C-alpha angles and dihedrals in degrees: 000000000000109000092118091052092065111121094001115132118235122192107207122187126203087016094169097062115102092258093041093055091051093049093048092051094048096047093041093052088050089060102261118143110233133219106192135197132176133164090237109070094191093053090043092057090049093049092048091049092052092050092047091052090060092049102264117148100232138169118193116201100206096178092068111092103140119041091181085081113083092213091059092046090053091048090053092051093044090052089054091051093046093047103037106009099250147342127274102172136026117200107192103202105168099191134233126343109243099173116088136166143073108329091228089060095056117113127219094263093053091047093050093045093051096050093042093054100044102027115017098043097049090043093052091043090053090050093049094045096045097092091052093046092048090051090050094068093219101048120162137178119206117195122195118218139157139241083250084085089072103031113031121227111232092217091036101044095134090051089051091053091052093047092050087054091050091056090050091046090054092060094043093049091046092057092049096043099045096080087052092056093250124127126210124197137163134217116205114197128201135170087016121130114236094018089132095234095121089228123140092268095051094081105358129183120238091258092052092048090058093051094046096048091054090058101044118088090217088058097232144055114268124249128215093255088059086070101042096073090059090048092051090048094050090051094048129086089252087077095050093128095046117093136139091026130137113210115200119209109190108128094261089296095147088209096294095123092036093055095042096050100036105039098057121096116277109271133179119242091253103042123173091258095052127081116271113258090220105099131204093260091062092052090049090051092049091054091048092051090048090055089052092052095046091049090053090052095046122092111280092235089064095060093106094049126089117261121227120196118190123192129172128207124232117281123241109255128204130211091194136352108308091355109111125196113240103279118244116181121233103264093226092054093044090050090057099041114010088223123142093206125131126215097016132129129219123202125187114196113193121188121211088257088060094251106151130203118186117197130187120203107209133153101197117209134304121240090259092050090050089052090058103028105025129244121324123237113282125232093252090052091050094050093044092055100039108022089231112164101221141007120211136176119259091250089075095054101085094045093048093048093047089052096046105036100067090058101038144069104243126216116194135130110221092183098049096034108034112206097235091169107089090215092053093045093049095052097042092048089067092060121072112175104070128161110232112251107191097065091051093052090045091059090052094046092047092074111053123217120232090264092049090050089055090051091050089052090050097049093045092048092050092045093049095048091045089053091051092049092048093050091047090057099040104079107130094009110163106196134042092224091062089061091052089056093048092050091052093049096045092048097047095046088056094053107274119139091219142310114308094233139345100297125237107233107171129165127199116336092356087075087072088070099086098211100026104167104168092091095173105102130112120265122219122213095248095049126111112225121213115204121189109181144136139176138228126238116181093335097314121108141206126213117201134165127193137160129216137176112253091218095048097254132073120231116236093262092045091049093048091052093044093049092047090051092048091050088050091049091051090052092050092049089052089052090049089051098046112025119089131214089038119199127174093227090054089051089056091053089051090050092054091051095046095042093053090055092049094049091051090050094055094041096237091156109035095186094056116075102159123080092214091050090050092050090051095047096045106033108029101048128089115307092251092056097049120109089221112019097176135072118264095235149022135177120269135201132098089359127040091236092036130192093001094182092063108094122236094225097073127094116266119238133199111288097037117123123200143157131251108205121160116178136192115203120186108180121207091246094052100120094184092063126086109262097242090057096051117111095025121121122180137175131172118199130184131177120232135193122204109226133188092264104030134308137311120215100219094193096049092122092061111097115239110154114098093239092050092048091051090047090054089055097047099096 
């Protein structure tokens, strides 16, 4: 295979990616001497060491981290000449695709970054290396591309554009290089793990592997080493007459997998029509932890008595006879069971020895109800989802409670969970000394499990991308209600069950009403529109606020206010990243300080020149006169204002999710404000997860800078 590669010098970029490692190993074992570069010096040293240990002659150029700079490209080539005397082959492996999403939602920076990485850098590297390759006598350039060049990925459209350009560049370079005795070819991978495309096959789950394998003629997903033999052949003298070609490696798929998995609408991993990733064991563990917390809160003298926890689901509500509202489960009940059932009761009976029995009281549906509404959940389905021990009919509830209550400590919140069942109300009314339940569940819900964190990532990603798509299609929109419809559509098509709450869509001065829900008024071309919206994915919600100009361009005053607010948001996110201990109330104090400085900078209030005076005027007056009458943050999770009983003056811990949402509201009647700012209300809101080593801004893909917003609305 590789005898004529012996002693030849190969320059390999991004050698530490999955594909890069496989290429380096194959060429090195075939006898080629390797000059390696990678943007991560630590990984580069490790890769070089591993290759050296198996006998490969390798030189790692650790000072090269950015090949977009000509100086660094020249350094790389000079190192090759100094170490090995020249360069025979250039393998332009440009690494993994990190930019995902609808191509129409991409901003200028993302577009430029994508084309620079996959087109500009390999083109310039080919130009710079050409004299060395020409001198070699058997020079060859090998470009790596993807099947995305031929069938665009809906959530990787920008990547597809770049890969199409790479295929075209291969042919253009081949024509130019042929008279110089240099060949140029391209290998396009597809349905290969670790190919860096970001497609479903790049890093698939076990379930996805099964589906993919059933559709591929070769019967399996490809691996990087399936591609390296072709690469070695194209570099070798055996391929002397092959140039300007694009070789596709996709297991004989003939684009079936590619089309199926890239032409469907963008969906999150946990869409409303997929099974919840929260399994029964997690619900069992939540109930066990709740029992522990309630026992700690109960009177000490009751430690040797059984503990009875009673929780009721939400009740089905009707807007008219036989016309139900969409059912949303009580978040507390869903947290404990995961069940979407209305009018049911859960009891958890815990013995002093910690033996737990969870029982669901559920009547199912009559034959007539099944005719109209379909079959109810079966007992096996209920236990599979929730891990509940037994399911009984409601007729057993009163008898069971009357038997258990006299001997147990009872935990139930009558105020938060009204006992709408007469049986339940009658029995519970006889018992006075209950341990509150809601606060105990709030403390459990406050810190999200790893699975919950994944769901928060999913709902925030869907919400952010839906917001981008809505803004991109709202230039010239004439009514607030139209935006509500677009938000709903963009969220649902990406996998959300529905919007997380009635959205705030407020144009012009109406944006100064914090929770304006009418959303039915006309929008003028010069208005700024404030949109506060989120979506729900498997019971977890996002909460995002952005502003955009109805006509596609901000006025000077609107831009000044928007840029000031974005600068403020960036400052707050840096505080969130770096300050420990982090408390939401402290973040509010920081917002007041930073906002007052920003407002002085832009001259919002010409008559106020002192920061302290500004703080007094804007933050210590009556609520209606304040420039920002709300807090800068609240907790987020299964409810938009999540775990309300948890105070905002305690230190945050890993697993907590919260919002950061400064707002500047300049009412029309604000006489202190400069006239061109009056009637403008703006808020920017992002969702943040505290991690073990910092924070993660879950809504980072949602455009917020004025220039990015305007760019979204260009087309």
